[in-house]
PAKOL-960212 format. One record per residue: residue number from 1; x, y, z of N, C-alpha, C, O in turn; residue in one letter. Coordinates in steps of 0.1 Angstrom, whole numbers, plus 5000, padded with zeros to 4 digits. Layout:
<pts>
[NUM,[X,Y,Z],[X,Y,Z],[X,Y,Z],[X,Y,Z],"A"],
...
</pts>
This chain:
<pts>
[1,[1367,7552,1146],[1375,7563,1145],[1375,7568,1134],[1382,7562,1126],"M"],
[2,[1368,7582,1132],[1368,7590,1117],[1381,7596,1115],[1384,7598,1104],"G"],
[3,[1389,7598,1124],[1402,7605,1117],[1398,7621,1124],[1407,7630,1121],"G"],
[4,[1390,7624,1130],[1390,7634,1135],[1398,7638,1151],[1401,7649,1156],"E"],
[5,[1398,7624,1156],[1411,7624,1169],[1421,7621,1165],[1428,7615,1173],"G"],
[6,[1425,7622,1153],[1440,7617,1148],[1450,7632,1156],[1447,7644,1157],"K"],
[7,[1461,7624,1159],[1469,7636,1161],[1478,7641,1147],[1480,7633,1138],"R"],
[8,[1481,7651,1146],[1487,7661,1136],[1498,7652,1133],[1506,7647,1141],"A"],
[9,[1499,7651,1116],[1508,7641,1112],[1505,7629,1110],[1510,7623,1100],"G"],
[10,[1496,7623,1119],[1492,7611,1115],[1486,7606,1104],[1479,7614,1098],"E"],
[11,[1488,7592,1097],[1479,7588,1086],[1472,7581,1089],[1474,7573,1098],"I"],
[12,[1459,7584,1082],[1446,7575,1083],[1444,7571,1071],[1444,7578,1061],"L"],
[13,[1440,7555,1072],[1434,7552,1058],[1419,7548,1059],[1414,7542,1068],"V"],
[14,[1414,7552,1050],[1398,7547,1052],[1393,7547,1040],[1400,7553,1031],"R"],
[15,[1382,7540,1036],[1374,7540,1023],[1373,7552,1017],[1369,7562,1023],"E"],
[16,[1377,7552,1005],[1372,7563,0994],[1359,7565,0994],[1351,7557,0991],"F"],
[17,[1356,7582,0998],[1341,7584,0996],[1341,7597,0981],[1349,7606,0979],"R"],
[18,[1332,7593,0975],[1331,7600,0962],[1328,7616,0963],[1333,7625,0956],"E"],
[19,[1320,7619,0974],[1316,7633,0974],[1326,7640,0983],[1325,7652,0983],"D"],
[20,[1339,7632,0993],[1346,7640,1001],[1357,7640,0993],[1364,7651,0993],"K"],
[21,[1363,7630,0985],[1375,7626,0982],[1378,7627,0964],[1390,7629,0959],"D"],
[22,[1369,7626,0958],[1372,7628,0943],[1379,7640,0938],[1381,7639,0926],"A"],
[23,[1382,7652,0943],[1385,7663,0936],[1397,7662,0945],[1406,7668,0940],"A"],
[24,[1400,7657,0955],[1417,7658,0960],[1422,7646,0955],[1435,7645,0956],"Q"],
[25,[1417,7635,0949],[1422,7623,0946],[1428,7628,0933],[1440,7627,0931],"V"],
[26,[1417,7635,0923],[1422,7636,0910],[1433,7648,0907],[1440,7649,0896],"A"],
[27,[1433,7657,0918],[1444,7664,0919],[1456,7654,0920],[1463,7651,0910],"E"],
[28,[1458,7647,0933],[1470,7637,0934],[1474,7630,0919],[1485,7629,0915],"I"],
[29,[1461,7623,0913],[1464,7616,0903],[1471,7627,0890],[1480,7623,0883],"L"],
[30,[1468,7637,0890],[1472,7647,0879],[1488,7649,0883],[1495,7650,0873],"R"],
[31,[1493,7650,0894],[1506,7650,0897],[1514,7637,0899],[1526,7636,0903],"G"],
[32,[1508,7628,0895],[1518,7613,0894],[1515,7608,0883],[1505,7602,0880],"A"],
[33,[1527,7612,0873],[1530,7608,0864],[1528,7593,0860],[1522,7589,0850],"K"],
[34,[1531,7586,0869],[1534,7570,0868],[1518,7567,0869],[1515,7557,0862],"E"],
[35,[1509,7571,0875],[1495,7566,0875],[1486,7567,0865],[1489,7574,0856],"A"],
[36,[1475,7559,0866],[1466,7561,0854],[1460,7575,0859],[1459,7578,0871],"T"],
[37,[1457,7584,0848],[1451,7594,0852],[1434,7591,0852],[1429,7585,0842],"L"],
[38,[1428,7594,0862],[1413,7597,0860],[1409,7609,0866],[1415,7615,0875],"W"],
[39,[1396,7613,0861],[1392,7626,0862],[1385,7624,0875],[1384,7614,0881],"T"],
[40,[1380,7636,0878],[1372,7636,0888],[1357,7629,0886],[1352,7622,0895],"E"],
[41,[1351,7633,0874],[1341,7627,0872],[1341,7607,0874],[1333,7599,0879],"A"],
[42,[1352,7607,0866],[1354,7590,0866],[1353,7588,0883],[1345,7580,0888],"D"],
[43,[1363,7596,0889],[1364,7586,0902],[1349,7589,0913],[1348,7583,0923],"L"],
[44,[1341,7599,0908],[1329,7603,0912],[1318,7590,0913],[1309,7588,0921],"G"],
[45,[1322,7581,0903],[1316,7568,0898],[1321,7557,0900],[1315,7547,0896],"K"],
[46,[1333,7557,0906],[1341,7545,0908],[1334,7534,0914],[1334,7522,0909],"I"],
[47,[1326,7538,0928],[1322,7528,0937],[1311,7520,0933],[1306,7512,0941],"R"],
[48,[1304,7524,0918],[1294,7517,0916],[1298,7506,0906],[1290,7499,0901],"V"],
[49,[1311,7505,0905],[1317,7496,0895],[1316,7479,0903],[1321,7478,0914],"L"],
[50,[1311,7471,0899],[1314,7461,0905],[1327,7452,0909],[1335,7448,0901],"S"],
[51,[1328,7449,0922],[1341,7445,0928],[1352,7454,0930],[1363,7449,0933],"G"],
[52,[1350,7468,0930],[1358,7480,0930],[1359,7483,0946],[1349,7487,0951],"V"],
[53,[1370,7481,0952],[1374,7486,0963],[1384,7499,0963],[1394,7499,0956],"S"],
[54,[1382,7507,0969],[1392,7521,0970],[1393,7526,0985],[1384,7528,0993],"A"],
[55,[1405,7528,0986],[1409,7537,0998],[1419,7548,0999],[1430,7545,0993],"Y"],
[56,[1419,7558,1004],[1426,7572,1006],[1430,7571,1019],[1424,7566,1029],"V"],
[57,[1442,7578,1017],[1452,7581,1028],[1447,7597,1033],[1443,7604,1025],"S"],
[58,[1448,7600,1048],[1443,7612,1050],[1457,7617,1060],[1464,7610,1067],"L"],
[59,[1459,7632,1059],[1470,7635,1070],[1463,7651,1071],[1463,7660,1062],"E"],
[60,[1458,7652,1085],[1453,7665,1088],[1442,7668,1079],[1440,7679,1075],"S"],
[61,[1435,7657,1076],[1422,7659,1071],[1422,7661,1056],[1412,7666,1050],"G"],
[62,[1433,7659,1049],[1440,7660,1036],[1443,7650,1031],[1451,7643,1036],"R"],
[63,[1437,7646,1017],[1442,7631,1010],[1455,7634,1006],[1459,7644,1000],"A"],
[64,[1460,7624,1008],[1476,7622,1004],[1479,7612,0995],[1489,7613,0987],"S"],
[65,[1472,7601,0994],[1472,7590,0985],[1462,7582,0984],[1455,7581,0995],"G"],
[66,[1459,7575,0975],[1450,7567,0971],[1453,7552,0965],[1464,7550,0959],"V"],
[67,[1443,7541,0966],[1447,7531,0962],[1435,7524,0959],[1426,7523,0967],"A"],
[68,[1433,7519,0944],[1420,7512,0939],[1425,7500,0934],[1435,7499,0927],"I"],
[69,[1417,7491,0936],[1415,7478,0931],[1401,7472,0928],[1391,7478,0931],"G"],
[70,[1403,7461,0921],[1391,7453,0916],[1393,7440,0919],[1405,7435,0918],"R"],
[71,[1384,7432,0923],[1380,7420,0924],[1372,7413,0919],[1360,7416,0919],"R"],
[72,[1375,7402,0913],[1368,7392,0904],[1368,7378,0910],[1377,7371,0909],"V"],
[73,[1358,7375,0916],[1359,7360,0922],[1370,7359,0932],[1371,7367,0940],"E"],
[74,[1378,7348,0930],[1390,7349,0937],[1403,7355,0933],[1413,7348,0935],"D"],
[75,[1404,7367,0927],[1415,7372,0921],[1413,7389,0920],[1403,7394,0916],"E"],
[76,[1422,7394,0924],[1420,7409,0924],[1429,7416,0914],[1436,7408,0908],"A"],
[77,[1429,7430,0911],[1438,7436,0907],[1440,7449,0911],[1430,7456,0913],"E"],
[78,[1455,7455,0914],[1455,7468,0919],[1457,7477,0905],[1466,7478,0897],"I"],
[79,[1444,7485,0906],[1444,7493,0892],[1451,7509,0891],[1455,7515,0882],"L"],
[80,[1453,7512,0904],[1458,7526,0906],[1464,7526,0922],[1459,7520,0931],"N"],
[81,[1475,7535,0921],[1482,7536,0933],[1486,7550,0932],[1493,7552,0922],"L"],
[82,[1485,7560,0939],[1494,7574,0939],[1493,7578,0952],[1485,7575,0960],"A"],
[83,[1505,7587,0954],[1508,7594,0967],[1513,7606,0961],[1520,7606,0951],"V"],
[84,[1510,7617,0967],[1512,7630,0963],[1527,7631,0965],[1534,7627,0974],"K"],
[85,[1531,7636,0954],[1548,7639,0955],[1554,7644,0968],[1564,7638,0971],"Q"],
[86,[1551,7654,0978],[1557,7658,0987],[1555,7649,0997],[1561,7652,1007],"A"],
[87,[1545,7637,0998],[1542,7628,1008],[1550,7614,1006],[1550,7606,1016],"D"],
[88,[1555,7611,0996],[1563,7598,0991],[1572,7597,1002],[1575,7606,1010],"R"],
[89,[1577,7584,1002],[1589,7583,1010],[1584,7579,1028],[1591,7576,1038],"R"],
[90,[1574,7581,1028],[1566,7579,1044],[1560,7569,1047],[1557,7566,1059],"K"],
[91,[1558,7562,1035],[1550,7548,1039],[1534,7547,1039],[1527,7539,1043],"G"],
[92,[1531,7558,1032],[1520,7560,1029],[1514,7549,1015],[1503,7544,1013],"I"],
[93,[1521,7548,1009],[1519,7539,0995],[1519,7525,0999],[1513,7517,0991],"G"],
[94,[1526,7519,1011],[1526,7506,1016],[1516,7505,1024],[1509,7494,1023],"A"],
[95,[1511,7516,1033],[1498,7515,1042],[1485,7514,1034],[1476,7506,1037],"K"],
[96,[1485,7521,1022],[1474,7518,1012],[1470,7503,1006],[1459,7498,1006],"L"],
[97,[1484,7498,1001],[1484,7487,0994],[1480,7476,1004],[1472,7467,1000],"V"],
[98,[1486,7476,1016],[1483,7467,1026],[1469,7469,1032],[1465,7459,1037],"R"],
[99,[1462,7477,1032],[1449,7481,1034],[1437,7474,1026],[1427,7470,1030],"R"],
[100,[1444,7475,1010],[1437,7469,1001],[1437,7451,1002],[1427,7443,1002],"L"],
[101,[1452,7446,1003],[1451,7433,1005],[1447,7424,1018],[1447,7412,1018],"L"],
[102,[1445,7435,1028],[1437,7431,1043],[1422,7428,1039],[1416,7420,1045],"V"],
[103,[1417,7436,1027],[1403,7437,1022],[1401,7425,1018],[1393,7418,1022],"E"],
[104,[1412,7421,1004],[1408,7410,0996],[1411,7399,1006],[1402,7391,1006],"Y"],
[105,[1420,7397,1012],[1419,7385,1021],[1409,7381,1029],[1407,7369,1033],"R"],
[106,[1401,7392,1031],[1386,7389,1042],[1377,7384,1032],[1368,7377,1036],"R"],
[107,[1378,7387,1018],[1368,7383,1008],[1371,7369,1002],[1364,7362,0994],"V"],
[108,[1382,7365,1007],[1388,7352,1001],[1396,7353,0984],[1396,7345,0976],"G"],
[109,[1399,7364,0984],[1409,7366,0972],[1423,7359,0978],[1428,7359,0989],"V"],
[110,[1427,7349,0961],[1439,7342,0964],[1452,7348,0962],[1462,7346,0968],"N"],
[111,[1448,7357,0947],[1460,7361,0941],[1455,7376,0936],[1444,7379,0932],"R"],
[112,[1466,7384,0938],[1464,7394,0935],[1476,7401,0922],[1488,7400,0923],"V"],
[113,[1470,7407,0911],[1479,7412,0903],[1481,7428,0900],[1473,7436,0903],"F"],
[114,[1490,7431,0895],[1492,7445,0890],[1502,7445,0877],[1509,7435,0874],"L"],
[115,[1501,7457,0870],[1510,7459,0861],[1518,7472,0864],[1512,7480,0871],"E"],
[116,[1530,7474,0858],[1539,7484,0861],[1550,7485,0850],[1555,7476,0844],"V"],
[117,[1552,7499,0848],[1560,7502,0836],[1576,7498,0838],[1584,7500,0847],"R"],
[118,[1578,7490,0826],[1592,7483,0832],[1606,7491,0833],[1617,7486,0835],"E"],
[119,[1602,7506,0831],[1614,7514,0832],[1611,7518,0848],[1621,7521,0855],"S"],
[120,[1600,7519,0854],[1599,7522,0869],[1602,7511,0880],[1594,7503,0885],"N"],
[121,[1620,7513,0881],[1625,7506,0892],[1620,7506,0905],[1620,7496,0912],"A"],
[122,[1617,7519,0906],[1613,7520,0922],[1598,7516,0927],[1594,7513,0939],"G"],
[123,[1590,7516,0913],[1580,7509,0918],[1580,7492,0918],[1574,7484,0926],"A"],
[124,[1589,7489,0909],[1590,7474,0909],[1595,7468,0922],[1590,7458,0928],"I"],
[125,[1609,7478,0928],[1612,7473,0938],[1602,7476,0951],[1601,7466,0958],"E"],
[126,[1595,7485,0954],[1585,7487,0963],[1574,7475,0961],[1570,7470,0971],"F"],
[127,[1570,7471,0951],[1562,7461,0950],[1566,7448,0954],[1558,7440,0959],"Y"],
[128,[1578,7444,0953],[1586,7432,0955],[1586,7433,0970],[1584,7422,0975],"G"],
[129,[1589,7445,0980],[1592,7447,0992],[1578,7440,0998],[1578,7432,1008],"Q"],
[130,[1569,7443,0992],[1552,7441,0999],[1553,7423,0996],[1546,7415,1002],"L"],
[131,[1562,7418,0985],[1557,7403,0984],[1553,7402,0971],[1550,7390,0969],"G"],
[132,[1552,7411,0959],[1550,7409,0945],[1562,7402,0939],[1573,7403,0944],"F"],
[133,[1558,7393,0928],[1568,7385,0921],[1565,7388,0907],[1553,7388,0905],"R"],
[134,[1574,7391,0897],[1573,7393,0883],[1564,7381,0881],[1564,7372,0890],"L"],
[135,[1558,7379,0871],[1553,7368,0865],[1548,7368,0850],[1542,7358,0846],"V"],
[136,[1551,7380,0842],[1550,7380,0830],[1552,7394,0823],[1558,7402,0831],"G"],
[137,[1550,7398,0811],[1554,7410,0806],[1542,7413,0795],[1536,7403,0790],"K"],
[138,[1538,7426,0792],[1527,7429,0784],[1533,7436,0775],[1536,7447,0781],"R"],
[139,[1538,7436,0763],[1544,7442,0752],[1537,7455,0747],[1527,7455,0739],"K"],
[140,[1542,7464,0750],[1536,7478,0740],[1524,7483,0751],[1517,7492,0748],"D"],
[141,[1523,7476,0762],[1511,7480,0771],[1507,7494,0774],[1496,7498,0772],"Y"],
[142,[1517,7502,0779],[1513,7516,0782],[1517,7526,0768],[1526,7523,0760],"Y"],
[143,[1510,7539,0769],[1511,7547,0756],[1518,7560,0764],[1518,7561,0776],"R"],
[144,[1524,7568,0757],[1526,7582,0762],[1536,7581,0774],[1533,7586,0785],"E"],
[145,[1546,7576,0772],[1554,7568,0760],[1550,7555,0761],[1548,7550,0772],"P"],
[146,[1549,7548,0748],[1547,7535,0746],[1560,7529,0754],[1571,7534,0754],"E"],
[147,[1556,7516,0762],[1565,7511,0770],[1556,7497,0773],[1544,7497,0774],"E"],
[148,[1563,7488,0775],[1559,7474,0780],[1556,7475,0797],[1560,7483,0805],"S"],
[149,[1546,7464,0798],[1544,7465,0816],[1549,7450,0818],[1549,7441,0810],"A"],
[150,[1553,7452,0830],[1557,7440,0840],[1547,7432,0847],[1545,7438,0858],"L"],
[151,[1542,7423,0847],[1531,7418,0854],[1536,7413,0868],[1547,7406,0869],"V"],
[152,[1527,7416,0879],[1533,7412,0893],[1523,7404,0900],[1511,7407,0900],"M"],
[153,[1526,7396,0906],[1516,7389,0914],[1518,7386,0928],[1529,7383,0931],"E"],
[154,[1511,7387,0937],[1510,7383,0952],[1502,7371,0953],[1490,7370,0948],"L"],
[155,[1507,7364,0958],[1498,7350,0965],[1492,7357,0979],[1501,7362,0986],"R"],
[156,[1479,7358,0984],[1476,7360,0996],[1478,7352,1007],[1478,7357,1018],"L"],
[157,[1479,7337,1005],[1485,7330,1013],[1499,7333,1020],[1503,7327,1031],"A"],
[158,[1505,7341,1014],[1523,7341,1019],[1521,7359,1027],[1530,7364,1034],"K"],
[159,[1508,7364,1024],[1506,7378,1027],[1504,7378,1042],[1498,7368,1047],"F"],
[160,[1510,7387,1050],[1507,7387,1064],[1506,7403,1068],[1515,7411,1068],"T"],
[161,[1492,7404,1072],[1491,7419,1075],[1496,7425,1087],[1497,7417,1097],"S"],
[162,[1499,7437,1088],[1504,7441,1104],[1496,7438,1113],[1484,7437,1112],"P"],
[163,[1504,7433,1126],[1497,7428,1135],[1498,7411,1136],[1496,7405,1147],"G"],
[164,[1501,7406,1124],[1501,7392,1123],[1512,7388,1131],[1515,7376,1132],"E"],
</pts>
């Protein structure tokens, strides 16, 4: 199903396509102060990077969110997650992360990591609800403003995808 047959308001998650999605995703990232800012040019080259998986959420044909991760052997990291400000609190972020996790499980990943700003209580709670647990701290990891990162981990053996 390519999304063209979706009802209005229904969210589709599919693989990121540089040619179709880079401009819209760059715009989403510019509007998400907590996400890592990648330019349209950066996004246009993302799929050539080894082990990278990227998914975009679409509503009525327009990108509403993005999740990007990277796998190295049996471990992976969520590099970036952003949802348009107007589309938050609709379950889009969770849908994107779950899609990444399903892919990682399929290819034999055992553990997934991510970093989150220490002050970002909403994101910490969000990831906790998905099964991630705090495992460490990286002092002064972020810039502008300078802040430590909390390292969170999910063991995929404990993750169950929707429908399981």
